[in-house]
N, C-alpha and C positions, 0 to 999 in steps of 0.2 A: 368279755372278749369273745367275738364270734369266730368260729373255726369253719372255714369253707373247704369241703373235700373235693379233691380232683375229679372223682367220678361223678359228683353232683353237677359240676360245671359241664362236663362232657355230655352227660345224659340230657341235661336241660337244653343245651344248644341243639343237640340232635333232635330232640322231641319238638322243639320250637320250629325248626326248619321243616320237618315233616308236617306239622300242624298248618303252617302258613302256605305250604305248597297246595293244599286243597281247601282251606277255609279262607275266604275273603273276610276282612274286618266287616262286621255287621253294619257299622255306620256307613261304610262305603257302599255296600249293596243297597241299603235304604236310600241313599242319595241317588244312585243310578236308577233305582226304580221310580223315584219321584221325578227324575228327568225324563224317564221313559213315558210316564203317564201324561206329562204335559207337552211332549214333543209333537210338532206339527209336520215335520219333514218325514215322509214315509220311509225313505232310505235310511235315515238316521235312527228312526224308531225300530226298523227291522234289525239294524246292527245292534242296538241296545238289547233287543229281545234275545238275540243270540248270546250276548254276553251274560245276561241274567240266567238263561236256560243252562248255559255252560257252567256257571257258578254253582247252581244247584246240583247238577250232575256230578261235579267234582266233590262237593260236600258229601254226596251220597256214596260215590264210588271210591273216595280217598285216592284220587289221581290228580296230577298237576293241572292247575288253572290254565297255564300257558306252557307250551313246549320249551320256551326259554325260562328255565327255572332259576336264572339270575346269578349275579355275582353277589356273594354274601357280604353284607355290611353290618358291622356290630358296633354299637355304642355302649361302652362299659363305664360305670361310675363305681369306683372302689372306695368303700369306707375306710378311713384312716385307722380304725380300730380292728380291722379284719386281720386274722391270721390264716395261714394256709396249711392244709394237710395234703401236700402235693409234691410229686417228684418232677413234674413238668412245669414249664413256664405257662403263664396264662394264655399267651399266644398259642402255644402248642395244645393246650386244653381245648380252646375254642376251635382250632383247626381239626382236632380229632373229632369233635362234635359234628363239624361240617362233613368230614369224611364219612362218618357213620350214617348221617342223614342221607347223603346223596347216593350211597351204595346200599341203602335199605332194600332187601329183596322183595318186599311186598309193595313198595312204591319207589321204584328206581327213579331218581331225578337226573336230568341231563347234565352232564359235566361240560361246562362251557369255558373254563378258565385255561388260558394258554400261558405257559412260561416262555421266556425269551421273546417278549412281544415285538421287538424290533428286528428279530432274526428268524429262527426256525419256527416260532409260534407252535410249540408242541403242547398238546393237551395234557394237563396234569392227571386226568382220568378220574379225579374224585372231587373236583370243583374247589380245591384248596389252591392257594391260601385265601382266607377272608380278608377284607379290608376292615381294620379294627381301629377304633378311636377310644382313647382312655381319658378319664378325669379322675383325680384323687380328691375325694370330698369328705366332709365330716360324716361320722356315723359308723355303724358296725354291720352294714349289709353290702352286698354287691348287686347293683342295679344294672340290668342288661336289656337292651332293645336289639332285636334281631330282625333284619330285613333282607329280602332277596330282590335285587333290582335287575330288571331285564335290560339287555343291551340296546333295544330299540328306543326306549325312553331315555336311557342314560346318554346315548349318542346325541340327543337333542339339547343337552345342557348348554347354556350360554352364560357368558360373563363379560362385564364391561367395567372399565374404570371411568366413570362419568366425571364431569366437572361438578363441583358443589352446587352450581346454579342450574344444572340440567334437571329436566323433569323425569323422574323415575317412571311415571305413568306413560309418558310419550315413548320412552325407550322400550318398555314392555310391549306396548301396542304395536310398535314397529318391529319388534323381534319375534313375537309369537307367530305371525304368519310365515316367517322364514323357517320355522321349525317343521313345517309340513305336518303330515299326519302319522309319521313314523313312530310317534310316542303313544299311539293308540288312544286318542281321546274318545269318550270323556274320561278325564282323570283330574288330577290336582296339579297346581303349579306351586312349587316351593320356592320362595324368594328370600335370599339373604342380602342384607343391606349393612354395609359398614365393615369395620375392622380393616383387614388387608385382603388382597386378592384371594388367598387360600381360605381365610376365615369366612368370607362371604359365601364361598362355595360350600363350606361345611355347615354354615347356618342354613343355607337353602336345603341341603340334604336332611338335616335334623328336623326342619320344620315339617317335612313330609311324614314324620312319625306321630304328629299331633292328630287328635281326633277331628273328624269332619263336623264342623259346627257353624258353618256360614249362615245357615237359616236362623239359628239362635241369635247370632250377631245381628242379623237383619232385624229380627224382632225387637231386640233391646236397644239397638243403636250403638254407634261407636263411642268409645270413651277416651281414645287417645289417637295420635296420628297414625300409628301402625294399623289400628282397626279401621280408620278412615280409608287408608290405602287399600286394605283388603276389600272393603265394600265397593270402592270405586273400580278397582281392577276386576272384581268378580262380574260386575255389570258390563264393563267395557270389553273385556276379553270375550264374554259370551256374545256381545253385540257384533263381534267380528264375523259371526255366522259360519265358522269353520265346521262345527257340529261333530257328531260321533263319526269316528274314522275318517274325518275330513270330507264327509259327504254332504255337508251343509245342514244347518239346523239351529235350534235354539240353545242347545247346551254343548259347550266345548269343555268347560271346567265345572266340577261340582263343588270346588272350594279353592280358595287362594290362601296359602299359608305364608306367613312372613315372620322372620326373626331378624333382629338387628343387634348391632354392637357398636360401641364408640369407635370413631375413626379419626384419621388425621385431618387437620383443617383444610388441607389441599386436596383431599380425596373424597370420592363417593363410589366405593366399590359396590356393584350390584350383580347378583347372580340369580339365574333361573335354572331349576332342575325340575322337569316334569315327572309325575308318577302316572303310570299307564292304567289301563283297565284291569290289569293283573296286579293291582296294589297288594303287597304282601309284607306285613310286619306284625310283630307282637312284642310285648314288654313283660318281663318277669323279674322277680327279686329273690336272691338267695340269702337266707338268714341263718344258715347252719343247720336247719332242721331236715334237710334232704333236698332232692332234686325238685325242680319246679313242676307243678301240675297244670295242665291245660284243659279247661273244661270245654267240650265241644258245644258249639251253638245248637239251638234247636232248629231242625229242618223246617218246622212250620214258620220260622221267622223269615224264610226265603219267600219272595213273591211267587205266586203261581202265574207264570207267563207262558204263553204259547206263541208260536210263530207260524203265520199263514203263508204257505208256499204255493198256494193253488194257482196264483197268477204267474208263476215263474215258467220260463221256457226250458223244456228238457232238451239236453244235448247229448248225443252219443259220440263220445270221443273216438270210437273205433271206426266210425263211418263218416265223420264230419268232412265237409268239403270247404274249400276256400270261399266258394260262393255263399255258403251259409254264414261263415264268419263275417262276410261283408254286410250282412243284413242286421247285425247286432247294433243296438243303440246304447250310448252311454247312460248309465243309471239302471239299465235293464237287469233283472235278476235271472240267473241261469242255474239250472240244476245239472251238474256234470255227472255222467256215467261212462265207464270204460277205462282205458289205459292211459296213464300219464307218467311222466318221469319227474324226478326231483333233482335239484341242484342249487347250491347257493355259492357263496364267495369262493371257497377253495376249489370246488368242482369247476366253476366257471373259469377261474384262472388257469387251471390245468387244461381244460378244453381249448381255450384260446391258444395256449402254448402248443398243443397238439395240432390245431388247425394251421398255425403258422409253419409247422414242420411238415405239413402234408400227411400227418399220421391219421389213421381212422379212429373215430371216437368209439367208446365202448357200447354206445347205443345209437340207433338210427332215429334222429329227431324229425325227419321229414314228415310233415302233416301232423305233428304231435304238439302237446303242450307240456311245458316244464314248470314245475311248482317249486317256488323258493321256500324250502322248509328244511329244518334239521330236527327230526322227530325225537321224542323220548323213547327209550327202549321199552318193548312190551313186557308185561308181566302176566302171569297166569295164562288165560286163554285169549289174550289180546293179539290181534294181527299186528298192530303197531301201537305205540304209546301216543299221548297227545301230540298233535301234528298241525299246529297252526302256522300261518305264514310269517316269513321274516320280511324285513323292510326292503322293498323292491329297488329303491334308488341306488343301493350298493351294487346292484348288477348293471346299472346303466352303462358303465364304461365297457362292458363286454357285449352289450346287446347288438350293436351293429355287426360285429364279427360273427356272432352266433346265428343271428337271423340270416345273414348273407350266405353263410357257409352250409347251413343245415336244412333250410326249408321249413323251419319251425313255424307253426301257425300262431303260437302265442305263448304267453307267460301268465303265471298266477302268483300273486304276492300280497303284501299289505301296503297301504298308503299310496302316495302319488308316485308318478315317474317324473324324472327331471327332464330338462330340455333335450339332452342328447338321447335319452331313452325314447322320448316321444318322437323325435326326428327319425330314429331308426324304425320305430313301429310304423310310422306313416310311410316311410320310403319303401318298406317291404310289405305294406298292407297286412300287417299282423294285428293282434289284439292283446290288450293287457287286461286281465281279470283280477278283481280284488276279493280276497277272502277276509273275514273279520278277524282282526287281531284281538286276542283276549277270549277266543272261543275254541281253543285248541282241542279240548277233550270232545266237544261236540263235533268238530270236523273229523276227528279220528274215527268216529262211529260210522262215517260214510265210507271209510277205507276197508274194502273187503279182503284184499290181498296185498302183501308187501314183501318185496325181496330186494336185496342189494344186487345191482347189475353192473356197477362200475366204481372204481376208486375206493374199494373197501377199506383201504388203509386210512381214509379220512374220517372214519368213525361216523358220527352223526351228520357229517358233511358229505358222505358218500352219495352216489347216484342210486336211488331206489326206483323200482318200478311199482307203482301203485295201481290197483284196480279199484275204482271208486263207484259208488252208487248214490246218486242224488246229492252230490257235494254242492252246497250253496255258494255262489259267487256273484259279484256284480260286475258289469262291464264298466271298467274305469277309463280305458282309452280305446277308442274304436279305430278302424282301419284308416280313417282320415286324420288321425292324430288329435281328435277332440278328447279332452280330458275332463271327467266329472269333477276332479279335484281343483280344476281351475275355474270352472263355471259355477258349480253349486254354492260354494261359500260366498261368492259375489251376489248371487241371487238372494241368499238368505240374509246377508248383511244389508242389502237394500230393503228386504221385507221387514227386518227388525227396525231399521231406520234410525238408529242412534249414532252411527258412525258413517260419514259419507264414503261411498265407494269410489276409490281412486282408479 
């Protein structure tokens, strides 16, 4: 009979979350590097270079891969012969592990979890509670998989109740382009098939915990229908030409994972959940001998990648003119230096409310750029913690009001802008610049000064003033409303030539 101690569960969960905050799974990094080496789209190749450089920096510096350190998801398989030496429930043990991990003074992780989600949306301050799934299984061990899932990729999850005669492949190929680039490709697509609606979603999420092995499957060939589907979807999703960060290219996914379950004769539930460039998960087993141990990977296993910024245009944000903004071309790389402000969902909502009341904003945005980011708190001598971009489309509904009322020159975020956002950008002859999602620590190194200048009560969603030096971005939407996320994937889909461009 195995006895599992309370402190061993707590410590193992805490250590696991710290570990995955700065170590990518090695199989994922190898897959991204292979995609990088074969990529023909220079914009996509540059984006993957930043992701790989960021990954190595995080492994060396023990700081988060992404500023969005995720909602914690835990899969627990409890052996039927296990006994507990504990005064807490297993839920409470796991959540205490989460709390300790996210408040660790040497590597503070961003707390993103809000209670009262349909009401006041108040931050719990320690990233609890986790989302926990249990199975009771045969055996005398406790098997735990811990993942930290970013909101940008989780928000792109899709689910459908298809008719039994419908094509799963057709639905996936129709659905993936609607997901945009907010899930930070290249990554993986987890697909759940069968069961009921909630079972299909759980299968999709669980499949993302499996190792990256599509190349091995290609080499040996499919042995069942699920493997046939994986191979077909891997080829066809990449043929869509979406590419890294939605910039167009050869690789959108590095693997397709599928799990299935028996379903009702009248049903065909299918779910998709993407995993982003900040893929984070680890598995461990407790057998009563103590807390789990996590062996750090070898730094020499990371690829030595450099990013050439010599062709980028340097921009001084403190002296920039509207005439200069009007010369920028979509797809062009810029290196930003000078002063910018930050603001995301909560700050934008509050600013729009203040504008409606005729109240002055806490900062003058005229002629400035606003960066959609919620940074990690700094540690030691850091100016700011990892500070990568958040999904820009969430700010689309505020864009017309903010541009019209402030004289803002432009915005910086990740992924594409929606129709209303692009319309506002074109109307006000502003610009939208895209930073690479999944390169948060790398971006933070370009930030020389940081201070809160507005809405301090919003925590990580407060308005900061950043002074940056050579912060890399791409022009995603120009003053004429041309969007690289609309044009580039179509160009690469045509170049790949396996799926007709509609």
